[in-house]
C-alpha positions in Angstrom: 0.0 0.0 0.0 2.9 2.3 0.8 4.4 1.8 -2.7 1.1 2.6 -4.2 0.9 5.8 -2.2 -2.1 4.6 -0.2 -2.7 3.9 3.5 -3.8 0.5 4.8 -7.2 2.0 5.4 -7.4 2.9 1.7 -7.0 -0.8 0.9 -9.9 -1.9 3.1 -12.2 0.6 1.5 -11.9 -1.5 -1.7 -11.4 -4.9 -0.3 -12.8 -6.2 3.0 -9.9 -8.6 3.5 -6.7 -9.9 2.0 -8.6 -13.0 0.8 -11.0 -10.8 -1.1 -8.1 -9.1 -2.9 -6.5 -12.4 -3.7 -9.8 -13.8 -5.0 -10.2 -10.7 -7.3 -6.6 -11.1 -8.5 -7.1 -14.8 -9.2 -10.4 -14.2 -11.1 -8.7 -11.5 -13.2 -5.7 -13.6 -14.1 -7.8 -16.7 -14.9 -10.2 -14.6 -17.1 -7.2 -13.1 -19.1 -5.7 -16.5 -19.8 -9.1 -18.2 -20.6 -9.6 -16.1 -23.7 -6.4 -17.6 -25.2 -7.8 -21.1 -24.6 -11.1 -20.2 -26.3 -9.3 -19.0 -29.5 -7.2 -22.1 -29.9 -7.7 -24.0 -33.2 -8.0 -27.5 -31.6 -6.5 -29.5 -28.9 -3.1 -30.0 -30.6 -2.7 -26.3 -31.3 -3.6 -25.5 -27.7 -1.2 -28.2 -26.4 1.7 -26.9 -28.7 1.2 -23.4 -27.4 1.0 -24.4 -23.8 3.8 -26.9 -23.7 6.5 -24.8 -25.3 9.8 -23.5 -23.9 8.7 -19.9 -24.1 5.7 -20.6 -21.8 7.9 -22.6 -19.4 10.5 -19.8 -19.3 8.1 -16.9 -18.7 5.8 -17.7 -15.8 4.9 -14.1 -15.3 3.4 -13.9 -18.8 2.1 -17.5 -18.8 -1.0 -19.3 -17.6 -1.9 -18.8 -14.0 -2.7 -22.4 -13.4 0.9 -23.7 -12.8 1.8 -20.4 -11.0 -1.1 -20.2 -8.6 -2.3 -23.8 -8.0 -0.2 -24.5 -4.9 -0.9 -21.1 -3.3 -4.7 -21.4 -4.0 -4.7 -24.9 -2.4 -3.6 -23.2 0.8 -6.0 -20.3 0.5 -9.4 -19.7 2.0 -12.7 -20.8 0.6 -13.5 -17.7 -1.4 -10.2 -17.9 -3.4 -10.7 -21.6 -4.0 -14.3 -21.1 -5.1 -13.2 -18.4 -7.7 -10.3 -20.6 -8.9 -12.6 -23.7 -9.1 -15.2 -21.7 -11.2 -12.4 -20.6 -13.6 -11.0 -24.1 -13.7 -14.4 -25.5 -14.5 -14.7 -23.1 -17.4 -11.4 -24.2 -18.7 -12.4 -27.8 -18.5 -15.4 -27.0 -20.7 -13.2 -25.3 -23.3 -10.9 -28.3 -23.3 -13.8 -30.8 -23.6 -15.1 -28.8 -26.6 -11.6 -28.9 -28.1 -11.6 -32.7 -27.7 -15.1 -33.4 -29.0 -17.8 -31.4 -30.8 -20.4 -33.0 -28.5 -18.7 -33.1 -25.0 -20.0 -35.7 -22.6 -19.0 -36.7 -19.1 -16.4 -39.0 -20.6 -14.9 -36.2 -22.7 -14.9 -33.9 -19.6 -13.0 -36.6 -17.7 -10.4 -36.8 -20.5 -10.2 -33.0 -20.5 -9.4 -33.1 -16.8 -6.6 -35.5 -17.6 -5.3 -33.3 -20.4 -5.4 -30.3 -18.2 -3.5 -32.1 -15.4 -0.9 -33.3 -17.9 -0.5 -29.8 -19.3 -0.2 -28.0 -16.0 1.9 -30.7 -14.4 4.3 -30.8 -17.3 4.9 -27.0 -17.0 5.3 -27.1 -13.2 7.8 -29.9 -13.4 9.7 -28.4 -16.4 10.0 -25.1 -14.5 11.3 -26.8 -11.4 13.9 -28.9 -13.1 17.5 -27.5 -13.4 18.4 -30.0 -16.2 17.5 -28.4 -19.6 17.3 -31.8 -21.3 15.0 -33.2 -18.7 12.9 -30.0 -18.7 12.4 -30.2 -22.4 11.6 -33.9 -22.2 8.8 -33.1 -19.7 7.3 -30.7 -22.2 7.7 -33.0 -25.1 6.3 -36.0 -23.1 3.3 -34.0 -22.1 2.6 -33.1 -25.7 3.0 -36.7 -26.8 0.6 -38.0 -24.2 -2.0 -35.4 -25.1 -1.7 -36.2 -28.8 -2.2 -39.8 -28.1 -5.4 -39.0 -26.2 -6.6 -36.7 -29.0 -5.9 -39.4 -31.6 -7.7 -42.1 -29.6 -10.7 -39.8 -29.2 -11.1 -38.9 -32.9 -14.1 -40.5 -34.7 -13.2 -43.1 -37.2 -13.1 -41.5 -40.7 -15.3 -42.8 -43.4 -13.7 -44.6 -46.4 -13.4 -42.3 -49.4 -14.8 -44.7 -51.9 -17.7 -46.4 -50.2 -18.9 -48.0 -53.4 -15.7 -50.0 -53.9 -15.5 -50.9 -50.2 -19.1 -52.2 -50.4 -18.4 -54.2 -53.5 -15.3 -55.7 -51.9 -17.3 -56.6 -48.8 -20.1 -58.2 -50.9 -17.4 -60.2 -52.9 -15.8 -61.4 -49.7 -19.1 -62.3 -48.2 -20.2 -64.3 -51.3 
């Protein structure tokens, strides 16, 4: 407050408590980053943007999930409620990136994808071995690509006429 040229009393006019200030800051940070997730062109594009070295190396400009999760876990109920609401919104975005018609199964997969993304960044940032740090980002991308590939609907054969003829021939 001193650095901002305000008194402690000035702070409490705007926020009834430190927790209220933290909850507001968490809501703001999560909202800013959520718009980036909404504009992603698919799960692979989102994963590539998230699990890159630039994101790992710039936590102040990156997603608040890896930066705030441990602190939020030790915060009060108001902060955790704000964080959970924003996390829920992100899960919905991920689920829609995985499938055009999200289901409870897709949402569960989205939770795993999110945990992989955030965990990969947290571990890559904490590691002092550049090769291992890069392997954590690469491994996270590989796991998510595997999930995305498994969840794609089977494509239709291009020439169904020839496929049907072949099936009739084999069946005869």
